MDAnalysis code that builds the backbone (N, CA, C; Angstrom):
import MDAnalysis as mda
import numpy as np

u = mda.Universe.empty(747, n_residues=249, atom_resindex=np.repeat(np.arange(249), 3), trajectory=True)
u.add_TopologyAttr("name", ["N", "CA", "C"] * 249)
u.add_TopologyAttr("resid", np.arange(1, 250))
u.add_TopologyAttr("resname", ["UNK", "UNK", "UNK", "UNK", "UNK", "UNK", "UNK", "UNK", "UNK", "UNK", "UNK", "UNK", "UNK", "UNK", "UNK", "UNK", "UNK", "UNK", "UNK", "UNK", "UNK", "UNK", "UNK", "UNK", "UNK", "UNK", "UNK", "UNK", "UNK", "UNK", "UNK", "UNK", "UNK", "UNK", "UNK", "UNK", "UNK", "UNK", "UNK", "UNK", "UNK", "UNK", "UNK", "UNK", "UNK", "UNK", "UNK", "UNK", "UNK", "UNK", "UNK", "UNK", "UNK", "UNK", "UNK", "UNK", "UNK", "UNK", "UNK", "UNK", "UNK", "UNK", "UNK", "UNK", "UNK", "UNK", "UNK", "UNK", "UNK", "UNK", "UNK", "UNK", "UNK", "UNK", "UNK", "UNK", "UNK", "UNK", "UNK", "UNK", "UNK", "UNK", "UNK", "UNK", "UNK", "UNK", "UNK", "UNK", "UNK", "UNK", "UNK", "UNK", "UNK", "UNK", "UNK", "UNK", "UNK", "UNK", "UNK", "UNK", "UNK", "UNK", "UNK", "UNK", "UNK", "UNK", "UNK", "UNK", "UNK", "UNK", "UNK", "UNK", "UNK", "UNK", "UNK", "UNK", "UNK", "UNK", "UNK", "UNK", "UNK", "UNK", "UNK", "UNK", "UNK", "UNK", "UNK", "UNK", "UNK", "UNK", "UNK", "UNK", "UNK", "UNK", "UNK", "UNK", "UNK", "UNK", "UNK", "UNK", "UNK", "UNK", "UNK", "UNK", "UNK", "UNK", "UNK", "UNK", "UNK", "UNK", "UNK", "UNK", "UNK", "UNK", "UNK", "UNK", "UNK", "UNK", "UNK", "UNK", "UNK", "UNK", "UNK", "UNK", "UNK", "UNK", "UNK", "UNK", "UNK", "UNK", "UNK", "UNK", "UNK", "UNK", "UNK", "UNK", "UNK", "UNK", "UNK", "UNK", "UNK", "UNK", "UNK", "UNK", "UNK", "UNK", "UNK", "UNK", "UNK", "UNK", "UNK", "UNK", "UNK", "UNK", "UNK", "UNK", "UNK", "UNK", "UNK", "UNK", "UNK", "UNK", "UNK", "UNK", "UNK", "UNK", "UNK", "UNK", "UNK", "UNK", "UNK", "UNK", "UNK", "UNK", "UNK", "UNK", "UNK", "UNK", "UNK", "UNK", "UNK", "UNK", "UNK", "UNK", "UNK", "UNK", "UNK", "UNK", "UNK", "UNK", "UNK", "UNK", "UNK", "UNK", "UNK", "UNK", "UNK", "UNK", "UNK", "UNK", "UNK", "UNK", "UNK", "UNK", "UNK", "UNK", "UNK", "UNK", "UNK"])
u.atoms.positions = np.array([
    [25.695, 17.051, 15.909],
    [24.944, 15.703, 15.411],
    [23.736, 15.620, 16.637],
    [22.828, 14.737, 16.023],
    [21.372, 14.313, 16.641],
    [21.503, 13.491, 17.767],
    [21.130, 13.623, 18.950],
    [21.255, 12.493, 19.817],
    [20.697, 11.246, 19.367],
    [21.165, 9.952, 19.357],
    [20.990, 8.810, 19.206],
    [19.657, 8.251, 20.103],
    [18.316, 7.807, 19.372],
    [17.565, 7.317, 20.388],
    [17.589, 6.317, 20.527],
    [17.192, 5.715, 21.801],
    [17.230, 4.407, 22.578],
    [16.365, 3.495, 21.760],
    [16.623, 2.128, 21.691],
    [15.829, 1.301, 20.928],
    [14.277, 1.243, 21.762],
    [13.865, 1.327, 22.887],
    [12.701, 1.364, 23.693],
    [12.147, 2.567, 23.320],
    [12.762, 3.848, 23.507],
    [11.807, 4.813, 23.097],
    [11.574, 4.874, 21.463],
    [12.300, 4.356, 20.775],
    [12.045, 4.203, 19.546],
    [10.999, 3.066, 19.272],
    [10.722, 2.186, 19.994],
    [9.994, 1.017, 19.776],
    [8.448, 1.840, 20.032],
    [8.496, 2.326, 21.183],
    [7.141, 3.223, 21.672],
    [6.934, 4.308, 20.673],
    [7.624, 4.981, 20.104],
    [7.430, 6.099, 19.056],
    [6.774, 5.295, 17.842],
    [7.617, 4.198, 17.342],
    [7.008, 3.651, 16.195],
    [5.570, 2.889, 16.597],
    [5.225, 2.309, 17.510],
    [4.313, 1.785, 17.943],
    [2.985, 2.670, 17.733],
    [3.423, 4.033, 18.431],
    [2.039, 5.034, 18.243],
    [1.895, 5.235, 16.917],
    [2.853, 5.549, 15.995],
    [2.652, 6.412, 14.721],
    [2.013, 4.942, 13.900],
    [2.285, 3.507, 14.337],
    [1.601, 2.580, 13.486],
    [0.362, 2.597, 13.981],
    [-0.065, 2.728, 15.241],
    [-1.291, 2.436, 15.619],
    [-2.186, 3.934, 15.199],
    [-1.761, 4.792, 15.161],
    [-2.629, 6.170, 15.259],
    [-3.619, 6.381, 13.867],
    [-3.479, 5.850, 12.656],
    [-4.335, 5.631, 11.699],
    [-5.492, 4.727, 12.032],
    [-5.421, 4.008, 12.890],
    [-6.399, 3.088, 12.981],
    [-7.631, 3.901, 13.899],
    [-7.533, 5.494, 14.230],
    [-8.197, 5.534, 14.914],
    [-9.566, 6.092, 13.865],
    [-9.471, 6.466, 12.823],
    [-10.449, 6.935, 11.881],
    [-11.462, 5.947, 11.607],
    [-10.939, 4.419, 11.859],
    [-11.597, 3.239, 11.489],
    [-12.749, 2.976, 12.811],
    [-12.463, 3.585, 14.090],
    [-13.410, 3.422, 15.241],
    [-12.118, 2.853, 16.334],
    [-13.070, 2.779, 17.370],
    [-12.371, 2.314, 18.589],
    [-11.837, 0.637, 18.809],
    [-12.635, 0.207, 17.969],
    [-12.044, -1.460, 18.004],
    [-10.798, -1.695, 17.148],
    [-10.776, -0.748, 15.948],
    [-9.807, -1.170, 14.814],
    [-8.324, -0.166, 15.752],
    [-8.734, 0.657, 16.406],
    [-7.702, 1.362, 17.278],
    [-6.986, 0.424, 18.344],
    [-7.802, 0.182, 19.045],
    [-7.454, -1.057, 20.266],
    [-6.707, -1.696, 19.543],
    [-7.344, -2.519, 18.720],
    [-6.646, -4.098, 18.224],
    [-5.288, -3.660, 17.645],
    [-5.234, -2.384, 16.941],
    [-3.980, -2.065, 16.282],
    [-2.917, -2.119, 17.686],
    [-2.896, -1.129, 18.564],
    [-2.476, -0.752, 19.498],
    [-1.781, -2.458, 20.289],
    [-2.873, -3.096, 20.738],
    [-2.773, -4.504, 21.449],
    [-1.801, -5.173, 20.467],
    [-2.108, -5.521, 19.298],
    [-1.442, -6.627, 18.721],
    [-0.113, -6.033, 18.260],
    [0.066, -4.926, 17.743],
    [1.730, -4.283, 17.821],
    [2.212, -4.034, 18.809],
    [1.661, -3.816, 19.964],
    [2.294, -3.583, 21.277],
    [2.999, -4.965, 22.054],
    [2.104, -6.000, 22.103],
    [1.722, -7.203, 22.637],
    [2.788, -8.559, 22.003],
    [2.442, -8.677, 20.522],
    [2.788, -9.708, 19.752],
    [4.295, -9.290, 19.397],
    [5.344, -10.393, 20.331],
    [6.384, -9.823, 19.752],
    [7.026, -10.003, 18.649],
    [6.665, -10.425, 17.230],
    [7.183, -10.891, 16.079],
    [7.382, -9.452, 15.485],
    [6.516, -8.307, 16.066],
    [6.848, -6.929, 14.855],
    [8.307, -6.466, 15.213],
    [8.367, -6.389, 16.706],
    [9.397, -5.950, 16.980],
    [10.877, -6.637, 16.954],
    [10.625, -8.029, 16.793],
    [11.441, -9.078, 16.519],
    [11.839, -9.064, 15.626],
    [11.046, -8.593, 14.246],
    [11.077, -9.077, 12.799],
    [12.619, -7.480, 12.337],
    [12.081, -6.429, 13.618],
    [13.101, -5.098, 13.046],
    [14.806, -5.407, 13.730],
    [14.618, -5.568, 14.742],
    [15.903, -5.690, 15.704],
    [16.599, -6.739, 14.709],
    [16.120, -7.602, 14.598],
    [16.718, -8.727, 14.023],
    [17.047, -8.558, 12.448],
    [16.634, -7.581, 11.948],
    [17.277, -7.358, 10.161],
    [16.382, -8.222, 9.340],
    [15.478, -9.033, 9.736],
    [14.576, -9.839, 8.830],
    [13.909, -9.426, 7.584],
    [13.575, -8.308, 7.960],
    [12.764, -7.416, 6.685],
    [13.709, -7.050, 5.218],
    [14.610, -6.589, 5.628],
    [15.739, -5.929, 4.954],
    [15.518, -4.900, 3.941],
    [16.534, -4.099, 3.993],
    [16.175, -2.864, 3.170],
    [15.951, -3.026, 1.364],
    [16.738, -3.746, 0.876],
    [16.495, -4.175, -0.787],
    [15.258, -4.879, -0.883],
    [14.302, -5.106, 0.012],
    [13.223, -5.591, -0.538],
    [11.797, -4.953, -0.659],
    [11.590, -4.604, -1.930],
    [10.825, -3.200, -2.337],
    [9.172, -3.907, -2.823],
    [9.282, -5.129, -2.972],
    [7.572, -5.642, -3.368],
    [7.172, -6.580, -1.931],
    [6.546, -6.028, -1.359],
    [5.860, -6.920, -0.070],
    [4.360, -7.425, -0.692],
    [4.309, -8.529, -0.319],
    [3.182, -9.433, 0.118],
    [2.517, -9.648, 0.934],
    [1.680, -9.438, 1.672],
    [1.002, -9.796, 3.242],
    [0.111, -10.432, 3.051],
    [0.184, -11.618, 3.621],
    [-0.815, -12.897, 3.087],
    [-1.734, -12.869, 4.470],
    [-2.939, -12.729, 4.351],
    [-3.544, -12.672, 5.714],
    [-3.595, -11.232, 6.371],
    [-3.483, -10.228, 5.925],
    [-2.895, -9.169, 6.230],
    [-3.909, -8.072, 7.373],
    [-5.364, -8.830, 7.464],
    [-6.364, -8.645, 8.606],
    [-6.283, -7.056, 8.138],
    [-6.447, -6.034, 9.359],
    [-6.533, -4.404, 8.802],
    [-5.393, -3.502, 8.521],
    [-4.586, -4.628, 8.003],
    [-3.132, -3.634, 7.426],
    [-2.313, -3.411, 8.152],
    [-1.861, -4.172, 9.446],
    [-1.042, -3.547, 10.469],
    [0.502, -3.557, 9.652],
    [0.923, -4.626, 9.021],
    [2.336, -4.372, 8.422],
    [2.740, -3.275, 7.897],
    [1.549, -2.676, 6.717],
    [1.977, -1.793, 5.773],
    [2.034, -0.506, 6.744],
    [1.317, -0.418, 7.840],
    [1.231, 0.704, 8.600],
    [2.604, 0.709, 9.324],
    [3.015, -0.334, 9.540],
    [4.520, -0.395, 10.445],
    [5.428, 0.145, 9.555],
    [5.709, -0.577, 8.101],
    [6.671, -0.489, 7.426],
    [6.373, 1.502, 7.024],
    [5.607, 1.636, 6.938],
    [5.161, 3.527, 6.824],
    [5.566, 4.164, 7.774],
    [5.348, 3.455, 8.893],
    [6.077, 4.440, 10.110],
    [7.555, 4.323, 10.318],
    [8.131, 3.076, 10.074],
    [9.491, 3.068, 9.663],
    [10.069, 3.858, 9.207],
    [9.604, 3.916, 7.794],
    [10.398, 4.428, 6.803],
    [10.380, 6.000, 6.876],
    [9.073, 6.502, 7.803],
    [9.226, 7.720, 8.108],
    [10.290, 8.254, 9.254],
    [10.769, 7.216, 10.046],
    [11.358, 7.414, 10.932],
    [12.765, 7.383, 10.728],
    [13.077, 6.307, 9.525],
    [14.455, 6.620, 9.115],
    [14.738, 7.672, 8.535],
    [13.466, 8.621, 8.050],
    [14.029, 9.867, 7.462],
    [14.471, 10.970, 8.242],
    [14.129, 10.721, 9.349],
    [14.705, 12.022, 10.163],
    [16.182, 11.569, 11.065],
    [17.020, 12.633, 11.148],
    [18.140, 12.236, 11.593],
    [18.052, 12.211, 13.359],
    [18.384, 10.927, 13.844],
    [18.080, 10.577, 15.058],
    [17.005, 9.742, 15.551],
    [16.097, 9.594, 14.953],
    [14.652, 8.573, 15.374],
    [15.113, 7.009, 14.972],
    [16.359, 6.689, 14.280],
    [16.196, 5.317, 14.015],
    [17.437, 5.062, 14.784],
    [17.393, 3.892, 15.861],
    [18.504, 3.291, 16.691],
    [19.610, 2.996, 15.690],
    [20.428, 3.449, 15.701],
    [21.889, 2.785, 15.275],
    [22.234, 1.193, 15.501],
    [21.425, 0.629, 16.362],
    [21.268, -1.267, 16.162],
    [20.341, -1.604, 15.511],
    [19.236, -0.729, 15.022],
    [18.388, -1.718, 14.464],
    [18.940, -1.286, 12.999],
    [18.989, -2.419, 12.108],
    [19.077, -2.279, 10.752],
    [17.893, -1.936, 9.566],
    [18.480, -1.375, 8.502],
    [17.572, -0.636, 7.886],
    [16.591, -1.259, 7.175],
    [15.351, -0.679, 6.876],
    [14.003, -1.528, 6.744],
    [13.942, -0.869, 5.128],
    [13.082, -1.355, 4.532],
    [12.559, -0.394, 2.723],
    [11.892, 0.731, 2.920],
    [12.859, 1.485, 2.480],
    [12.411, 2.685, 2.288],
    [10.857, 3.046, 0.975],
    [9.557, 3.315, 1.357],
    [8.632, 3.241, 0.648],
    [8.538, 2.035, -0.332],
    [8.303, 0.703, 0.217],
    [7.896, -0.081, -0.475],
    [6.288, -0.204, -1.001],
    [6.526, -1.114, -2.311],
    [5.160, -1.445, -2.414],
    [4.537, -2.565, -2.147],
    [3.158, -2.215, -1.867],
    [2.460, -3.053, -0.708],
    [1.429, -3.853, -1.287],
    [1.310, -5.101, -1.120],
    [-0.235, -5.739, -1.490],
    [-0.343, -6.905, -0.347],
    [-1.573, -6.594, -0.081],
    [-2.414, -7.332, 1.411],
    [-3.319, -7.844, 0.724],
    [-3.591, -9.483, 1.171],
    [-4.471, -10.252, 0.822],
    [-5.170, -10.607, 1.884],
    [-6.283, -10.582, 1.675],
    [-7.205, -11.079, 3.132],
    [-8.525, -11.644, 2.812],
    [-9.193, -12.807, 3.531],
    [-10.185, -12.998, 3.383],
    [-11.422, -12.382, 3.688],
    [-11.035, -11.845, 4.728],
    [-12.552, -10.923, 5.499],
    [-12.886, -9.831, 5.151],
    [-14.142, -9.262, 5.004],
    [-14.514, -7.966, 4.054],
    [-14.039, -6.879, 4.864],
    [-14.698, -7.220, 6.123],
    [-14.714, -6.235, 7.190],
    [-13.191, -5.667, 7.569],
    [-12.301, -6.515, 7.614],
    [-10.772, -6.368, 7.620],
    [-10.289, -5.779, 6.770],
    [-10.828, -5.826, 5.430],
    [-10.325, -5.343, 4.206],
    [-10.786, -3.444, 4.378],
    [-11.885, -3.547, 5.074],
    [-12.687, -2.075, 5.185],
    [-11.843, -0.970, 5.941],
    [-11.610, -2.049, 7.201],
    [-10.743, -1.307, 8.196],
    [-9.704, -1.373, 7.508],
    [-8.663, -1.870, 6.857],
    [-7.384, -1.478, 6.226],
    [-7.692, -0.314, 5.350],
    [-8.546, -0.151, 4.189],
    [-8.442, 0.844, 3.357],
    [-9.038, 2.087, 3.845],
    [-9.814, 2.029, 5.105],
    [-10.295, 3.450, 5.395],
    [-9.316, 4.193, 6.486],
    [-8.374, 3.317, 7.058],
    [-7.687, 3.453, 8.295],
    [-6.138, 3.692, 7.116],
    [-5.348, 3.190, 6.501],
    [-4.279, 2.936, 5.947],
    [-4.054, 3.107, 4.422],
    [-5.142, 3.345, 3.594],
    [-5.433, 3.515, 2.255],
    [-4.604, 4.957, 1.874],
    [-4.666, 5.651, 2.559],
    [-3.801, 7.051, 2.257],
    [-2.340, 6.978, 2.044],
    [-2.085, 5.819, 2.532],
    [-0.330, 5.653, 2.462],
    [0.387, 6.004, 1.125],
    [1.288, 6.538, 1.095],
    [2.177, 6.450, -0.240],
    [3.857, 5.980, -0.004],
    [3.241, 5.049, -0.811],
    [2.913, 4.635, -1.871],
    [1.645, 4.003, -1.540],
    [0.650, 4.212, -2.382],
    [-0.757, 3.450, -2.177],
    [-0.919, 2.029, -1.765],
    [-1.123, 1.274, -0.581],
    [-0.991, -0.064, -0.693],
    [-2.318, -0.699, -1.336],
    [-2.130, -1.892, -1.747],
    [-3.173, -2.390, -2.553],
    [-3.756, -3.233, -1.537],
    [-5.343, -3.673, -1.561],
    [-5.815, -4.363, -0.707],
    [-6.763, -5.569, -1.402],
    [-6.470, -7.015, -1.153],
    [-7.397, -7.793, -2.356],
    [-8.064, -8.462, -1.421],
    [-9.301, -8.546, -1.036],
    [-9.952, -9.431, -0.769],
    [-10.273, -10.626, -1.293],
    [-9.679, -11.484, -0.922],
    [-9.577, -12.896, -1.390],
    [-9.157, -13.946, -0.686],
    [-9.130, -15.107, -1.025],
    [-8.938, -16.354, -0.586],
    [-7.172, -16.415, -0.884],
    [-6.521, -16.594, 0.386],
    [-5.072, -17.271, -0.443],
    [-4.636, -18.326, -0.867],
    [-5.663, -19.185, -1.065],
    [-5.340, -20.081, -1.867],
    [-5.524, -20.163, -3.315],
    [-6.313, -19.071, -3.581],
    [-6.542, -19.003, -5.064],
    [-6.218, -17.508, -5.631],
    [-5.971, -16.699, -4.976],
    [-5.769, -15.129, -4.957],
    [-4.303, -15.330, -6.187],
    [-4.066, -14.373, -6.763],
    [-3.077, -14.238, -7.620],
    [-2.102, -13.608, -6.917],
    [-0.940, -14.111, -7.066],
    [0.237, -13.197, -5.966],
    [1.056, -12.762, -6.873],
    [1.213, -11.252, -6.625],
    [2.075, -10.303, -7.388],
    [3.591, -10.937, -7.199],
    [4.555, -10.333, -8.324],
    [6.193, -10.767, -8.139],
    [6.372, -10.053, -6.917],
    [7.563, -10.681, -6.310],
    [7.547, -9.950, -4.718],
    [9.073, -10.487, -4.475],
    [9.205, -9.412, -3.559],
    [10.551, -9.717, -2.825],
    [10.862, -10.431, -1.351],
    [9.457, -9.844, -0.607],
    [9.221, -10.408, 0.854],
    [7.699, -10.870, 0.645],
    [7.379, -12.139, 1.403],
    [6.092, -12.294, 1.663],
    [6.040, -12.548, 2.865],
    [5.119, -12.099, 3.778],
    [4.862, -12.241, 4.998],
    [3.693, -12.919, 4.979],
    [3.610, -14.258, 5.983],
    [2.454, -14.959, 6.588],
    [2.569, -15.358, 7.809],
    [1.753, -14.243, 8.843],
    [1.784, -14.498, 10.315],
    [0.433, -15.167, 10.744],
    [0.579, -16.475, 11.244],
    [-0.365, -16.826, 11.897],
    [-1.784, -17.057, 11.101],
    [-1.804, -17.260, 9.946],
    [-3.019, -17.794, 9.090],
    [-2.703, -19.458, 8.087],
    [-1.792, -19.942, 8.078],
    [-2.021, -21.219, 7.159],
    [-2.386, -22.038, 7.862],
    [-2.627, -21.880, 9.158],
    [-3.393, -23.063, 10.220],
    [-4.846, -22.999, 9.483],
    [-5.272, -22.337, 9.088],
    [-6.773, -22.109, 8.755],
    [-7.224, -23.129, 7.371],
    [-6.068, -23.435, 6.731],
    [-6.475, -24.280, 5.319],
    [-5.635, -25.826, 5.827],
    [-6.147, -26.763, 5.169],
    [-5.639, -28.261, 5.532],
    [-4.547, -28.458, 5.025],
    [-3.647, -29.266, 5.175],
    [-2.602, -29.554, 4.966],
    [-2.014, -29.677, 3.813],
    [-3.092, -30.057, 2.602],
    [-2.651, -30.021, 0.939],
    [-2.599, -28.837, 0.750],
    [-3.635, -27.876, 1.398],
    [-3.652, -26.576, 0.826],
    [-3.031, -25.475, 1.434],
    [-2.145, -25.583, 2.584],
    [-0.964, -24.824, 2.918],
    [0.410, -25.015, 2.141],
    [0.362, -26.498, 1.456],
    [1.338, -27.040, 0.603],
    [1.384, -25.991, -0.784],
    [-0.021, -25.828, -1.070],
    [-0.514, -25.020, -2.190],
    [0.405, -23.899, -2.299],
    [0.179, -23.159, -0.905],
    [-0.386, -22.068, -0.723],
    [1.479, -21.256, -0.870],
    [2.223, -22.394, 0.161],
    [3.797, -22.324, -0.229],
    [4.514, -22.369, -1.818],
    [3.465, -23.372, -2.621],
    [4.137, -23.466, -3.794],
    [3.972, -22.035, -4.693],
    [2.721, -21.448, -4.330],
    [2.370, -20.303, -4.939],
    [3.250, -19.096, -4.484],
    [3.666, -19.102, -3.592],
    [4.513, -18.143, -2.788],
    [5.655, -18.287, -3.669],
    [6.450, -19.424, -3.248],
    [7.700, -19.875, -4.430],
    [7.898, -19.497, -5.494],
    [6.716, -19.735, -6.260],
    [6.594, -19.178, -7.788],
    [6.654, -17.603, -8.049],
    [5.998, -17.078, -6.423],
    [5.936, -15.636, -6.814],
    [7.082, -14.716, -6.496],
    [8.017, -15.388, -5.794],
    [9.217, -14.509, -5.268],
    [10.127, -14.607, -6.036],
    [10.769, -13.498, -6.263],
    [11.736, -12.931, -7.063],
    [13.188, -13.888, -6.618],
    [14.358, -13.740, -7.150],
    [15.524, -14.495, -7.068],
    [15.844, -13.529, -5.489],
    [16.349, -14.164, -4.672],
    [17.021, -13.666, -3.775],
    [15.915, -13.087, -2.534],
    [14.311, -13.739, -2.742],
    [13.532, -13.003, -2.064],
    [13.108, -13.983, -0.770],
    [12.311, -13.350, -0.142],
    [12.395, -14.216, 1.593],
    [10.836, -14.598, 1.736],
    [10.599, -15.462, 2.506],
    [9.034, -15.617, 3.331],
    [9.341, -15.596, 4.752],
    [8.590, -14.884, 5.223],
    [8.569, -14.771, 6.752],
    [7.035, -15.288, 7.153],
    [7.345, -16.708, 7.694],
    [6.410, -17.431, 8.027],
    [5.788, -17.889, 9.346],
    [5.093, -17.061, 10.155],
    [4.811, -17.699, 11.594],
    [3.889, -18.738, 11.935],
    [4.628, -19.907, 12.648],
    [3.524, -21.205, 12.723],
    [3.378, -21.309, 14.408],
    [2.774, -22.016, 14.526],
    [2.327, -22.622, 15.999],
    [3.010, -24.084, 15.914],
    [4.034, -24.537, 16.523],
    [4.615, -25.735, 16.487],
    [3.900, -26.897, 17.273],
    [2.948, -27.632, 16.322],
    [1.917, -28.371, 17.057],
    [2.763, -29.784, 17.890],
    [4.142, -29.507, 17.632],
    [4.798, -30.676, 18.453],
    [4.795, -30.227, 19.980],
    [4.476, -28.935, 20.033],
    [4.420, -28.526, 21.678],
    [2.865, -28.599, 22.463],
    [2.504, -29.244, 22.310],
    [0.962, -29.531, 22.359],
    [0.407, -28.745, 23.664],
    [0.986, -28.369, 24.735],
    [0.394, -27.046, 25.617],
    [0.256, -25.980, 24.814],
    [1.692, -25.338, 24.944],
    [1.536, -24.265, 23.922],
    [0.668, -23.965, 22.415],
    [0.802, -25.108, 21.881],
    [-0.006, -25.191, 20.550],
    [-1.323, -24.878, 21.087],
    [-2.215, -25.670, 21.855],
    [-3.550, -25.333, 22.329],
    [-4.070, -24.048, 22.980],
    [-3.161, -23.676, 23.634],
    [-3.445, -22.507, 24.463],
    [-3.852, -21.097, 23.042],
    [-2.464, -21.837, 22.146],
    [-2.532, -20.404, 20.740],
    [-3.830, -20.354, 20.260],
    [-4.248, -21.551, 19.913],
    [-5.291, -22.141, 19.217],
    [-7.145, -21.492, 19.995],
    [-6.435, -21.842, 21.149],
    [-7.529, -21.030, 21.938],
    [-7.619, -19.589, 21.746],
    [-6.762, -19.105, 21.866],
    [-6.581, -17.236, 21.811],
    [-7.186, -17.214, 20.357],
    [-6.606, -18.045, 19.492],
    [-6.939, -17.614, 17.834],
    [-8.357, -17.503, 17.745],
    [-8.927, -18.673, 18.334],
    [-10.129, -18.900, 17.841],
    [-11.140, -17.755, 18.736],
    [-10.859, -17.438, 20.201],
    [-11.314, -16.238, 20.611],
    [-11.228, -15.180, 19.804],
    [-10.220, -14.577, 19.505],
    [-9.673, -13.385, 18.800],
    [-10.891, -13.160, 17.732],
    [-10.804, -14.511, 16.992],
    [-11.858, -14.645, 15.866],
    [-13.127, -14.195, 15.767],
    [-13.848, -14.699, 16.975],
    [-14.720, -14.441, 17.252],
    [-15.106, -13.043, 17.548],
    [-14.094, -12.097, 18.355],
    [-14.501, -11.078, 18.882],
    [-14.452, -10.199, 17.435],
    [-13.569, -10.678, 16.590],
    [-13.463, -9.300, 15.384],
    [-14.539, -9.960, 14.474],
    [-15.581, -10.568, 14.874],
    [-17.152, -10.972, 14.233],
    [-16.860, -12.002, 12.963],
    [-15.935, -12.953, 13.202],
    [-15.409, -14.075, 11.946],
    [-16.482, -15.451, 12.457],
    [-16.392, -15.939, 11.680],
    [-16.899, -17.523, 11.723],
    [-15.768, -18.054, 12.146],
    [-15.534, -18.774, 13.169],
    [-14.593, -19.692, 13.251],
    [-14.492, -20.896, 12.577],
    [-13.332, -21.308, 12.253],
    [-13.065, -22.499, 11.250],
    [-12.371, -23.586, 12.123],
    [-12.180, -24.807, 11.376],
    [-11.217, -25.739, 11.733],
    [-10.157, -25.379, 11.594],
    [-8.765, -25.982, 12.594],
    [-7.379, -25.596, 11.993],
    [-6.783, -26.679, 12.056],
    [-5.465, -26.663, 11.332],
    [-4.361, -27.767, 10.706],
    [-3.202, -27.318, 11.097],
    [-2.254, -28.052, 12.082],
    [-1.224, -27.620, 12.416],
    [-0.508, -28.809, 12.052],
    [1.288, -28.517, 12.131],
    [2.310, -29.519, 11.860],
    [3.421, -29.396, 13.022],
    [4.060, -30.255, 13.382],
    [5.225, -29.972, 14.442],
    [6.267, -29.274, 13.307],
    [7.410, -28.531, 14.135],
    [8.372, -27.837, 13.711],
    [9.129, -28.662, 12.273],
    [9.432, -29.567, 12.999],
    [10.176, -30.314, 11.993],
    [9.809, -30.484, 10.426],
    [8.287, -30.846, 10.517],
    [7.421, -30.436, 9.521],
    [7.339, -29.494, 8.243],
    [7.014, -28.262, 9.425],
    [6.853, -27.138, 8.752],
    [8.404, -27.018, 7.951],
    [9.759, -26.897, 8.087],
    [10.956, -26.791, 8.180],
    [11.231, -28.138, 6.612],
    [10.571, -29.007, 6.957],
    [11.100, -30.274, 5.591],
    [10.064, -29.673, 4.666],
    [8.932, -29.217, 4.835],
    [8.091, -28.773, 3.431],
    [8.676, -27.600, 3.033],
    [8.839, -26.810, 3.472],
    [9.579, -25.529, 2.986],
    [11.026, -25.782, 2.077],
    [11.875, -26.847, 2.624],
    [13.177, -27.285, 2.284],
    [12.760, -28.184, 0.662],
    [11.862, -28.996, 1.253],
    [11.264, -29.515, -0.376],
    [10.871, -28.834, -1.283],
    [10.622, -27.273, -0.806],
    [9.967, -26.343, -1.943],
    [10.999, -25.622, -2.246],
    [12.640, -25.959, -1.942],
    [13.230, -24.897, -2.377],
    [14.023, -23.721, -1.774],
    [13.513, -23.945, -0.391],
    [13.673, -22.570, 0.404],
    [14.780, -23.233, 1.521],
    [15.680, -22.369, 2.031],
    [16.538, -22.727, 3.194],
    [16.020, -21.836, 4.022],
    [15.945, -22.412, 5.609],
    [14.875, -22.506, 6.721],
    [15.779, -22.160, 7.938],
    [15.455, -20.714, 8.442],
    [16.005, -20.819, 9.795],
    [14.761, -20.570, 10.730],
    [14.854, -21.121, 11.980],
    [13.391, -21.279, 12.721],
    [14.106, -20.210, 14.150],
    [13.322, -19.677, 14.346],
    [13.374, -18.690, 15.782],
    [12.330, -18.716, 16.350],
    [12.229, -18.922, 17.665],
    [10.937, -18.918, 18.672],
    [10.637, -17.477, 18.599],
    [9.381, -17.426, 18.688],
    [8.891, -16.132, 18.481],
    [7.746, -15.922, 19.165],
    [7.276, -16.168, 20.685],
    [6.532, -16.173, 21.501],
    [6.662, -15.846, 22.761],
    [8.222, -14.777, 22.660],
    [8.479, -14.140, 24.092],
    [7.342, -13.713, 24.964],
    [7.579, -13.718, 25.975],
    [6.436, -13.401, 26.785],
    [4.805, -13.948, 26.903],
    [4.843, -14.792, 26.234],
    [3.353, -15.291, 25.829],
    [3.569, -16.590, 25.811],
    [2.455, -17.252, 26.206],
    [2.465, -18.922, 26.738],
    [2.346, -19.453, 25.374],
    [2.626, -19.005, 24.030],
    [2.325, -19.891, 22.795],
    [3.608, -20.375, 22.405],
    [3.088, -21.249, 21.485],
    [4.483, -22.214, 20.789],
    [4.711, -21.698, 19.472],
    [4.745, -20.467, 19.110],
    [4.824, -19.537, 18.068],
    [6.506, -19.773, 17.880],
    [6.794, -20.189, 16.342],
    [8.072, -19.965, 15.806],
    [7.709, -19.574, 14.386],
    [8.761, -18.543, 14.521],
    [8.944, -17.974, 13.186],
    [10.040, -18.670, 12.233],
    [9.456, -19.015, 10.815],
    [10.568, -19.414, 9.763],
    [11.054, -18.516, 8.909],
    [12.236, -18.270, 9.194],
    [12.758, -17.519, 7.871],
    [13.321, -18.466, 6.534],
    [12.482, -18.107, 5.642],
    [12.756, -18.972, 4.213],
    [13.182, -18.531, 3.366],
    [14.526, -17.787, 2.991],
    [15.154, -17.956, 1.969],
    [15.082, -18.337, 0.667],
    [14.735, -17.875, -0.434],
    [14.350, -18.800, -1.968],
    [16.136, -19.006, -2.094],
    [16.221, -20.285, -2.585],
    [17.475, -20.791, -3.114],
    [17.219, -20.121, -4.524],
    [19.083, -20.153, -5.002],
    [19.256, -19.660, -6.469],
    [18.280, -20.755, -7.660],
    [18.627, -21.833, -7.397],
    [17.971, -22.761, -8.356],
    [16.916, -23.516, -7.650],
    [15.582, -23.529, -8.422],
    [14.231, -23.901, -8.304],
    [14.439, -25.666, -8.617],
])
């Protein structure tokens, strides 16, 4: 029997594998991938808490950027196929899920396609506005730190369309900034604007809500919601909302 790898060692290996494809797209893409995957607690948090789920085969990633999430999914699938590489404490994640990434910025879509477009099954990247781009039928929708770029009415519109695209038993993983925590929210918005400039994009106005307002909106749309603090080790006010679609809409 193969020796069981520790969670820390597995994460280091997963981080390296998910970052490696971005070398092809240049130093910026590679360093951004390594920094984002390595320093943002949400990625390891999703895995260790079993929030992705192994039965969700159709994934839609809204605001996918350069496709980090599909690279992570692919690396996880490869590690689980090798005895001893996946920690016993980590729940399983989908094996070879279909993936659609939606991203407004053409530069990010180009980085995604050049870095991880070779993965199998082939990821689909759509350059489009999350408010209007058609959403395919899905089992899991991921929206990390992007809804604040549109106003409150548009946020609700996106979430309604996500609800309609999710199939029975579907899940939305939505990370937001809790505007009720003014200090942390202000810091996260400043960092967000700075990173946006570094990535070569125009900085847009942003709109936030207190955590309770986010939860009330999702519950009104037919989701059951769990909130998990997701800014460990950072000064931000980030919260992950795990929103499961109720049986009846």
